[in-house]
C-alpha positions, 0 to 999 in steps of 0.5 A: 351519731348519738351521744358518745358519753359514758352512761351509768344507771342508779337505782334504789329503794324509793324511800331512800332515793327520795330522802335528803340523805340521797340527794346530798350523797348524789351531789357529792358523787357528782362532785367527784366526777369525772373519773381519773386515771383509768387503766384499761388492759385489754387482752387483745392489746399488749400495752395498758391504755390510760384514760386521764379523765372520763365523764360519766353521765348518771341516769335513773334506771327507769329513764333508760329504755331497753330497746332491741339492738339496732341493725345499724351499728352505733357507738358502744356507749349508747347504752349504760356500761354500769348499773348501781343500786344504792340503799341504806339499811341498819337492821338485819330484819329490815334487810331480810324482809324488804330490802333484799327483795328490792335488790333481787328484783333490780338484779334480775332486771339488770342481769338481763341486759347483755354485757352490763356490769352492776354494783350494790352500794350500802350507804352508812353513817360514819358516826355509828361505827363507834358502837361495836354492836352496830358495827357488827350488825352492819358488817352482817348486812354487807356480808349478807349482801355479798353472800346473796349477790356476789358471783364468779369470785368478783366483789360487786358489793361496796360500803359507803361510809358517808353522812351529810356534811362529811368531807372525807375523800377516802370514804368514796375511794372504794366506790370510785374504784369499783365504778372504774372496774365495772365501766372498763369491764363492760367496755372491754367486753363490748370492744372485743365483740365489736372488733370481732364483728369488724374482723368478720366483715373485713374477711368477707370483703371479696364476697358478693354483697359486701359493702364498704360503706356498711363496713365503714359505719361498723368500724367507725362505731369503734372509733366513736366508742374509743373517743367517748372513753377518751382513748383518742389514739385508739380512735385515730387508729380506726380512721387510719385503718379505714383510710388504708382500706379505702385506698386498697379499694381504690387500687382495686378500682371497686368503687361501686358503693360510691356515686360519682366523684362529686363536687357538683353540689351547690356550695361544694367549692366554698363549704368548710372542709373540716366541718362534719355537720355541713352534710348528712354524711352518715345517712349518705353512706347508709344509702350508698349515695355518698360521693368520693368528694364527700367521703374524703372530706368527712374522713379528713375532718374526723381525723383532724378533729381527733388530732386536735383533741390530742393537741397535735394542731400542726399535724392536723393542719399538715395532714389537711394541707396534704389532702388538699394538694393531693385531692386537687390532682384527682379533681383536675383529672375530672375538671370537665365535670366541674364548674369553671374555677371550682378547683381553685375556689375549693383549694382557696376555701379549704386553705382558709378553712383549715387556717381558721379552724386550726387557729381555734383549736390552737387557742383552746389547746394552749400550745407551747412555743415550739408547737406554735412555731410548727403550726405557723409554718404550716399555716403560712404554707396554706396561705401561700397555697390560697394565693397560688389559686389567685395566680391561676385565676388571674392568668386565665382572666388576664389580670396577670401575664402567664409567665414566672413567677405567677406560673410557678404553681400552675399545673402542667395541665393548665399550662397546656391550655394555651393556644399558639398565641400564648393566650389562655383557652377556657375549657368547657365546664359543667356544674353550678358556678362557684359560690365564693363571694370574694373570688366572684368579685375578682373574676371581672374586676382587676382592682379587686383582684389586686387588693385580694392578691396583695392582702393574701400575699401580705398575710402569708408573708407575715405568717412566714415571718412569725415562724422565722422562715424568711427564705419562703417570704422571698418568693412572695415578695417576688410575686408582689414585685412582678405584679408591680412590674406588670402594672407599670410600677417599675420603680417599686418593682426594681426596688423589691427585685434588687433587695431580694437577691441578697437573701437568696444568696444566703438561702442558696436558692440559685434559680430564684436568685437568677430570676429576680436578678434578671427581672431587676436588670430588665426593670432598670432601664424603665426605672431610669437607673444608670449603669453604676456599681449596683448594676454591676453587682446585679449583672455579675451576680446574675452571671454567677447564678447562670453558671451555678444552674448549669453545673449544680443540681436543682436546689429547690422545688421551684427550680424545675418550674423556673427552667421553663420560665423567664431567662431559663425558658429562652432557647439556646440562641436567645440565652446567648444573645441575652448574656452577650448583651449583659457582658457588653454592658458590663464592659461598658460599665467597667470603663465608667466606674470611678473606682475598682469594683472587686468580684471574689471567686466568680465561677464565670472564669477559672484561671489555672497554671498550665505547666509546673515549670516556668520559662526565662525571657532570655533576652532580658531579666524576667520569667514567663508562665503559661496560664489557662482561663476557662470562660464558662459563659457562652459569650466572648469576653474582653479583659484588659489584663490578666494577673497571677500572684506567686508566693515563694520563700521568705514571703516573696511575691511575684506578679505575672501579667499580660502585656495587652488585652486578651479575648476570652472566647467560650472555653479554654484560652491559654495566655502567657504572662511575664514578670520582669523580676529575676527570681527562681525556685518553687512558687505557689499560686496565691491569687489570680486577677482578671481586669475588665476596666474597673471591674476586677475578678479576683480568685484567691487560691491561698484560702482554698480547702486543704483537700484541693492541691495547691498549684506549684510552679518552678521558676528556673534560675537565670544566670545572666540576670542581675543578682546580689550576694552577701557573704563572709567578708574577703578581708577580716580583721578581728579587732576591727569593725565587723563587715560583710561582702556584697557582690553585685552581678550585672549579668547581661544588663547594662545598668543605667543606675542601681540603688541598694539598701540593706536591713536586718529582719530582727533589727539586731544589726545596723548596716553602715552604708556610708562607710562601705567600700568598693573592693573590686569592679569598674563603675562610673560612679558610686555614692555611699549614702545613709542606708543606700549605695547608689551606682551608675553606668555599669557595663554588662558582665561586671562583678562589683564587690563591696565591703559593708560594715555593720554593728550590733548583736554578733550572731553566727547566722545573720539574715540580710535583706537586700533591696536592689532597684535598677534601670537597664538600658534595653530597647524593649522596655527602656523605662522598666525599673526592676526591684529585686528583694533577696534575703541572704543568710550570712555565716559570720562565724570564722570558717577556721579555728586557730590555736597557738602553742608558745615555746620560750628558749632564752631570748627566742620565742617559738610559736606553733600555730594550728589551723583547723576547719571550724565547720564541715566545709574544707578550706584551702590555705594559701599562706600564713604570715606572722608579722609585727603590727608596728614597723618600729618593733624590736622583734624579728620574726622568721618562719620555717617553711619549704621553698616550694610551698603551695596552697594546702587543703585542710579538712576537719580531720586534717589541720595545718601547722605553721611554726614561727620564731620571734627573737628580740633584737635588743638583747636585753629585756623585752621593750616592745609591747605593740604586739603581732598579727597573724595574717591568713590567706584562704578560701573555701574549697568550693570557692577554689573550685568556682575559680577553677571552673571560671578559669576553665570556661574563660580558657574555652571561650577565649578560643571561641569568641562567640561563646562569650554570651553563654559564660554565665549559663555554662558556669551555672550548669557546671556548678549545679552538677558539681553540687550534685556530685557527692564526692567531689570535695574528696577528689578535688581536695586531694588532686584538684580534679572533678570528673564530669565527663559522664554527663551528656552535655550535648543533650543538656545544651539541646534541651536549653535551645543552645547550639552545638558550639556550646556543647563543644565548649562544655566538653572542653571545659569538662576535659580541663576539670578532669585534669589534676592541678599539676596538669592544668599548667595552661590555666596559670598558677594555682593561687590566682583568683580571689582569696580571703584574708584573716588578720588575727591579733597576736599578743607577745606572751609574758613570762616573768621568770624563765629557767634553763635547767641542766644536769650534766654527768662529769666528763671522765666517765665513759658512756659504756662503763656505767653500771646499775648501782654505780655512783655518778658525779653530776652538776646541776646548773640553772640559768635564769632570765627575766627577759620576757617579763614586765619587771626590771632586770634588776629584780631578784626572786627567791626560787626553790628547785627540786630534782624529781627522781622518785617519780620514775624510780630510775635514779637515786639522788645524793646531794642537794636535790632540793633547795632555795636560792635568789635568782637575778637576770642572766644568773646561773646556779650550780650544785654538785650532786651524785646520781645512782642508777637503780636499773639498767637500760637507756635512762633519761636524766631526772627532771628539775622543777623551779618555782618561786617561793611565796612570802607567807605575809603576801595577801595577794597570791595573784602577784605571784610571778609566772615561772617556766623551766626548760629541761635542757637535758630532756633529750639526753639519755644515759646507757646503764649496763647490768652488773654481774655481781651484787654489791652493797654500798654505804652512802653518807647522806 
């Protein structure tokens, strides 16, 4: 193809062109080239194309030959796009006489040239512009030129004001602008004409005589034209469209314009792929002798070259790499027409040529870091492609075995050319031998092959590393390790193989990970490596990849090839035998390890709970759960122990384990695990463990994603197991050390020894076990030591109740953590020491509230106690006793109660009242200060019901001795149903019965595996509970059983002055003769006692009395209604008063108030004595009749 640079011709008068002014002007013009920022707007294209720079070659018009148009399409830039005429003229006559003719002759010549723009430039000196006449004269010359030569309203005349030495850049702006317009105008006209020719040729594609090669040359001329104008994207589009046209022709199978496939010429296998000068491609296309091989190579080279000019080096390399791999399949289909190893040599040479050529382009383009990174990634892939060709050559020549990983890149067609013995069969080939020298050397020299193979692989590894694609380097390291393995370098091969799996894990490349692991395992015996922890790690990882390959889709393109290679290429039985051998050696290694080797979440086993309900052992304490283990391996596995960990409330953990070795065949195995600790409630599966010697397969279920539902199991409560309860103390003394009651139930167990310890989670309370007391229960020995209570030899079905004092912060709800370690006398596990941990919440607040109201009457004190519930829980009060703290007390206490008093039920809405009388026996001032105490005997309504249920069960079992072992179960079932019966408290609180006869006890007993005798006993118990308290005479008294006692200290109240006031109407007045308004004589008497005070009986007090009659408006008082007096112990004040009833009816007498008179000089008001006045006439009433007449009285006040 001819030079594609834009050309422009220059012409002018001979004298001007030979002058020094023109020489300097031409040099200055060339300095301003190339043209910049050209904007091409074509009518056939919607967008404006911008040319950043455009080189323009300036030629003399006489040197350009106007040859006729060639029949062979060439670039549109072959001829000039612009013709320029330069002249200098300052005189109008000179212009008219000579210059005009010269311009006209030039104009006539260039106008005959088709589609070429022209431009006339008047060169003037800028200093001559100062004179107006010269300026006027020059303007006249330019105007004359425009009027003489401008056509079609287009200005093609421009003035250049320039002189030698002038550096004004603005002087050239008009000229350069006109040059851009002219060049683009000519180019646009040529392009439109050539594109019309291309469209016309393309429409004739189905007509006879149409030739694709001719069409290619025609359309390629557009590409070269765009390239010459630096419109590289437009040029690239032309080649893309040509490529699409070729594929369309290929699809129509109309390849008559091409010769054979090609690739049979000398050096075709080693010629540079991206070179467009290695063959006369244009001549070959014009003569229709070009082959498909050469055509595709030339088209690719042109496309990549244009991409390089755009700076898209990575895209060019990628496009070339895709071409090599895709066109190689076309060559493989015609392999018999090519020489031996032609395809491998061509791909090898093409890959290196692409790498070398693109590296040169990249250095010239000065790419940024991201673009360079992308290029290096493609470059590394090309180097790996070249190494793959060495794999193919090496397998055929016998340098390397025909197995993975060397066969990963081996095509199916090549792989099929093996005979039954597995050796390669060389097909027949034609054509000249390959010409690649380094490949010729390795054909028969194994050492040369190894050197080239290792060097190429290392170069690919280094390039992959430079672009951060570490996972791609792993395959190449794998190849090097396999090469060491087949060369007998086992230590080096094992070292590489063992280092690769860790990278495959992070890259999630399962197939290659499994392959390298199997290779490492196979190399280990040859490398004389023991079955240590490293081997166990590799074996376990290999089993994991085996499971992953079976259950997951392919994660990499190499996986599909590996399915037929290595371990994956074995048949089913061979795989099973191979895996069985690994499992057997894994079990051997597990017994040889010195410490545990943990394996987290291995997919070979899937342990899960079978059921949501556990079971009781029944014969001893403990629970059972069923678990299924899925063995995903095709081999039988022997595990020493299976364990699962369940977590419950308060972070309680239970470990269930198998009692013997378990054989896990392929598939699902059901195993029963046991735990000796008696616990109940809901538990969540936390983890599972399978032990194979020192190898521990651990499965953590607590860290599973939220989308996976947690497995929950319910463990039933064992009523016959050891249990410990902590509750409100049975004996409470408010002014003594606080304590709780600890109840230890042995259940079915004979305790050889047991140790109890107590703690508080918040460390707010300290328990004093050394001061604990055994309240009830039989035990051989008990020791109260610091922090522990030790018990020995306790028979079954024993309740031991302890009083445990504590100190510290008083809270209403106190958490107590109890640890009980105990050993039972059982025949199955005589040395089984169990530990139960319980967290009990104790409500230390009093379940009842006590209020007292005191009434002083002389030397007697009446105390009324109100007992009410402090919570919503009903209580049963057996008795309330007020007693002296000291036996030497002078107080005599008596209680007002019925002779047939029975325990009483109180509820939050119905309290109980108790009245006591306290009398001083000394007859004088109080001398006893020891105080009293109120002793309450009570229990909760539920405890009362539990006692009733226990009595009913004991009564039923006494008639059926065989039921003794089922008492705990019967009690647990009845109380469970009682709790579910919402209204039991109301019925039981009122008459003491609970009706559970509607429950099918026979079915419940049958579901629990119990006999019909137990169901019969349950029916007897239920019938007894349905009776009221008065009907259950066969159970004994109602108040038997365990009751709680509460001792509350009661202080004897202090009252300094007690007054007994009385108003009495004089005797002589008949009760029915009193009328309203009638005056009545009355006596006011106030008796004072100092008996209940703390002072001496000789004390005197100044008191003030006041008769309060105005408040109710019933009486008018006449006389001393208010006054002061001095009171002594046992003294009486009497005053005469007159009372006048102001209305009729039953009237109560006025009240009398008595208060101490304070000394105004007393600075301590708290020293005021307490005083209380009792109205002795409070219950008396006077019947006043209405008067029949009105009367007026004058009363002397």
